[in-house]
C-alpha positions in Angstrom: -30.9 17.8 57.7 -32.0 20.4 55.2 -31.7 19.2 51.6 -30.6 22.7 50.6 -28.1 22.9 53.1 -26.5 19.8 51.9 -26.3 20.9 48.3 -25.1 24.2 49.4 -22.0 22.6 51.2 -18.9 23.7 49.3 -17.3 20.2 48.9 -20.5 18.8 47.6 -20.6 21.7 45.0 -17.0 21.2 44.1 -17.7 17.5 43.3 -20.9 18.4 41.4 -19.3 21.1 39.3 -16.4 19.0 38.4 -18.6 16.1 37.4 -20.9 18.3 35.1 -17.7 20.2 33.8 -16.1 16.8 32.9 -19.4 15.6 31.3 -19.6 18.9 29.0 -15.8 18.4 28.2 -16.3 14.8 27.2 -19.4 15.4 25.0 -17.8 18.4 23.3 -14.6 16.4 22.4 -16.5 13.2 21.3 -18.7 15.4 19.0 -15.7 16.9 17.5 -14.1 13.4 16.9 -17.4 12.2 15.6 -17.9 15.0 13.1 -14.5 14.7 11.5 -14.8 10.8 11.4 -18.2 10.9 9.7 -16.7 13.5 7.3 -13.7 11.3 6.6 -15.9 8.3 6.1 -18.3 10.2 3.7 -15.2 11.0 1.6 -13.7 7.5 1.6 -17.0 5.9 0.1 -16.6 7.7 -3.0 -13.5 5.6 -3.7 -13.1 2.1 -4.9 -10.0 -0.2 -5.3 -10.3 -0.4 -9.2 -10.2 3.3 -10.0 -7.7 4.4 -7.2 -4.8 4.6 -9.6 -6.7 7.3 -11.9 -8.1 9.2 -8.7 -5.2 9.0 -6.4 -4.3 12.7 -6.9 -7.7 13.5 -5.9 -7.3 11.4 -2.6 -3.9 12.8 -2.0 -4.9 16.6 -2.2 -7.9 16.0 0.1 -5.8 14.2 2.7 -3.0 16.5 2.6 -5.0 19.7 3.3 -7.3 18.2 5.8 -5.4 18.8 9.2 -7.3 16.0 11.0 -5.8 13.1 8.8 -2.9 14.9 7.1 -0.1 13.7 9.6 -1.4 10.0 9.4 -1.6 10.3 5.6 1.9 11.7 5.0 3.5 8.9 6.8 1.2 6.2 5.2 2.0 7.6 1.7 5.5 6.7 2.0 4.6 3.1 2.2 2.6 3.0 -1.0 3.5 0.9 -4.0 2.2 2.0 -7.4 1.3 -0.2 -10.4 4.2 0.9 -12.7 4.0 0.0 -16.4 6.6 0.1 -19.2 5.9 1.8 -22.6 6.7 -0.6 -25.6 6.6 0.4 -29.2 5.2 -2.1 -31.5 5.8 -2.8 -35.2 3.5 0.1 -36.4 4.8 2.6 -34.0 2.0 2.0 -31.7 2.6 2.4 -27.8 1.5 -0.6 -25.7 1.9 -0.5 -22.0 2.9 -3.6 -20.0 2.7 -3.9 -16.2 6.0 -4.4 -14.3 4.5 -7.1 -12.0 1.6 -9.1 -13.0 0.5 -9.3 -9.3 0.6 -5.4 -8.5 -2.4 -4.1 -10.4 -3.4 -1.4 -8.1 -1.9 0.8 -5.3 -0.6 -1.4 -2.4 1.1 -0.7 0.9 4.0 -2.3 2.5 2.7 -1.5 6.2 -0.8 -2.3 7.4 -2.9 0.7 6.9 -4.3 0.4 10.7 -0.7 1.1 11.7 -1.2 4.6 10.8 -5.1 5.1 10.9 -5.6 3.9 14.4 -7.3 4.8 17.5 -4.3 7.0 18.8 -4.0 8.9 15.4 -7.7 9.6 14.6 -9.4 9.6 18.0 -7.2 10.0 21.4 -4.7 12.3 20.0 -7.6 14.9 19.0 -8.2 15.8 22.7 -6.6 15.4 26.0 -7.2 11.7 26.4 -5.0 11.4 29.5 -7.0 14.3 31.4 -10.2 12.5 30.4 -8.9 9.2 31.7 -8.0 10.7 35.0 -11.3 12.4 35.7 -12.9 9.1 37.4 -9.9 9.0 39.7 -10.2 12.8 40.6 -14.0 12.4 41.5 -13.2 9.3 43.6 -10.4 11.1 45.1 -12.7 14.0 46.1 -14.5 11.7 48.4 -11.9 10.8 51.2 -10.4 14.2 50.7 -13.3 16.4 51.5 -14.7 13.6 53.9 -11.6 13.8 56.2 -11.5 17.4 55.8 -14.9 17.9 57.0 -14.2 15.6 59.9 -11.1 17.4 60.8 -13.0 20.7 60.7 -15.9 19.3 62.7 -13.6 17.9 65.5 -11.9 21.2 65.6 -15.2 22.9 66.6 -15.8 20.7 69.4 -16.2 22.7 72.7 -16.2 21.0 76.0 -16.3 24.3 78.1 -19.9 24.1 79.1 -22.6 21.5 79.0 -24.7 23.5 76.5 -21.7 24.2 74.3 -20.6 20.4 74.4 -24.1 19.3 73.3 -24.3 21.9 70.5 -20.8 20.9 69.4 -21.5 17.3 69.4 -24.7 18.0 67.3 -22.6 20.0 64.8 -20.3 17.1 64.7 -22.8 14.7 63.8 -24.3 17.0 61.1 -20.7 17.5 59.8 -20.1 13.7 59.8 -23.3 13.3 57.7 -22.2 15.8 55.1 -18.6 14.1 55.1 -20.2 10.8 54.3 -22.4 12.2 51.8 -19.4 13.7 49.8 -17.9 10.6 49.6 -21.3 8.8 48.3 -21.7 11.8 45.8 -18.0 11.6 44.6 -17.9 7.8 44.1 -21.4 7.9 42.5 -20.6 10.6 40.1 -17.3 8.7 39.1 -19.2 5.6 38.2 -22.0 7.8 36.3 -19.1 9.5 34.4 -17.4 6.1 33.4 -20.7 4.8 32.2 -21.7 7.8 30.2 -18.1 8.2 28.9 -17.9 4.4 27.7 -21.4 4.6 25.9 -20.6 7.9 24.3 -17.2 6.7 23.0 -18.5 3.6 21.6 -21.2 5.2 19.6 -19.5 8.4 18.6 -15.9 7.4 18.1 -15.2 3.6 18.0 -18.0 2.7 15.4 -17.0 5.3 13.0 -13.4 4.6 13.5 -13.9 1.0 12.8 -15.9 1.8 9.5 -12.8 4.2 8.4 -10.4 1.5 9.2 -12.4 -1.2 7.1 -12.7 1.2 4.0 -8.8 2.1 4.2 -8.0 -1.6 4.4 -10.1 -2.4 1.5 -8.7 0.5 -0.6 -5.1 -0.2 -0.1 -4.0 -4.1 -0.2 -1.1 -4.9 2.2 1.9 -6.5 0.7 5.0 -7.2 2.2 8.2 -5.4 0.8 10.0 -8.8 0.5 6.9 -10.3 -1.7 7.1 -7.4 -3.9 10.8 -7.6 -4.5 10.5 -11.3 -5.1 7.7 -10.4 -7.9 10.0 -7.9 -9.4 12.9 -10.6 -9.5 10.5 -13.1 -11.1 9.3 -10.5 -13.8 13.1 -9.5 -14.5 14.1 -13.0 -14.9 11.3 -13.5 -17.3 12.3 -10.5 -19.3 15.9 -11.5 -19.3 15.0 -15.0 -20.7 13.1 -13.4 -23.4 15.9 -11.0 -24.4 18.2 -13.9 -24.3 16.2 -16.0 -26.5 15.7 -13.0 -28.8 19.4 -12.6 -29.1 19.9 -16.3 -30.0 17.5 -16.3 -32.6 18.5 -12.7 -34.2 21.1 -14.2 -36.6 18.6 -16.6 -38.1 16.0 -14.1 -38.4 18.4 -11.9 -40.1 19.4 -14.4 -42.5 15.9 -15.1 -43.3 14.9 -11.6 -43.7 18.1 -11.0 -46.0 17.2 -13.8 -48.1 13.5 -12.9 -48.3 14.7 -9.3 -49.4 17.1 -10.3 -52.0 14.6 -12.9 -53.3 11.8 -10.3 -53.4 13.5 -7.2 -54.6 17.2 -7.9 -56.1 16.2 -10.9 -58.2 13.4 -9.6 -60.0 15.3 -6.4 -60.8 18.4 -8.4 -62.2 15.9 -10.5 -64.2 14.4 -7.3 -65.8 18.0 -6.0 -66.4 18.9 -9.1 -68.3 15.9 -9.2 -70.5 16.2 -5.6 -71.3 19.9 -6.4 -72.4 18.8 -9.4 -74.5 16.1 -7.1 -76.2 18.6 -4.5 -76.8 20.9 -7.0 -78.4 18.3 -8.8 -80.5 17.2 -5.3 -81.7 20.9 -4.4 -82.7 21.2 -7.6 -84.7 18.1 -7.1 -86.7 19.3 -3.3 -87.5 22.8 -4.7 -88.4 21.1 -7.4 -90.9 18.8 -4.6 -92.4 21.8 -2.4 -93.2 24.1 -5.2 -94.6 27.0 -4.5 -92.0 28.8 -6.9 -89.9 27.5 -7.9 -86.7 29.8 -6.4 -84.3 27.2 -6.7 -81.6 27.1 -10.3 -82.0 30.9 -10.4 -81.9 30.9 -8.4 -78.8 28.4 -10.9 -77.1 
């Protein structure tokens, strides 16, 4: 059979056109996902766990305005636990900051980050994954569909009216049977080729960047269960309550000590100086009285 005649057959052209269109669609969508994953990855490498507290606003603004990851980020942000601190004023009115929990020193999450930044949210939801998954089935289904269609058309063209027409129709039947078999071969072959190309492209363009993104996200945000965090808060609260109780118990003794020290350091020297001044004044009055020959009324007074 003429090769050009085979590849100009409409069922074969339909199979080839579907195969090429599917490859182009697959490449286009995987390139789209690959570009955004690499862009996301290049942004994440600029951050580390230690300075995330100070640069959280930067990462929050970028994530919120990026439509590729904004939905996953908004859900993930609700699970974050920040390292809160309490401002304490010292004796010299200097503010010092003490962490609420000794174990929460950075931004942590109560849910595994991979629950939000997963294959479905970062890859398969960005294109029609269900349609792409059914393409091999569609290509395979074209095989028996067009095979039996060609056979049915070929049997309908058989003419047994004369010997010449019978021979010609049988020859046409055999040619149609060959094309029908070839349609099945091309359909199944294109389905297998598409599966191989699609899996290889997905692994290189989607799976590897996704794994790197998930690894960076997991390193930036430590996972801590909400029960553990509440336990840490309870432990820190008990420690602070114990310190306050001890301070209240020791406060009377400290107040007594401070009062005695204040009297000893301030009031006693003042009284001593006052008595010394009075004695000096009394002595001076006595001397003046003796010099004038008068009675010592001051001495009688004291």
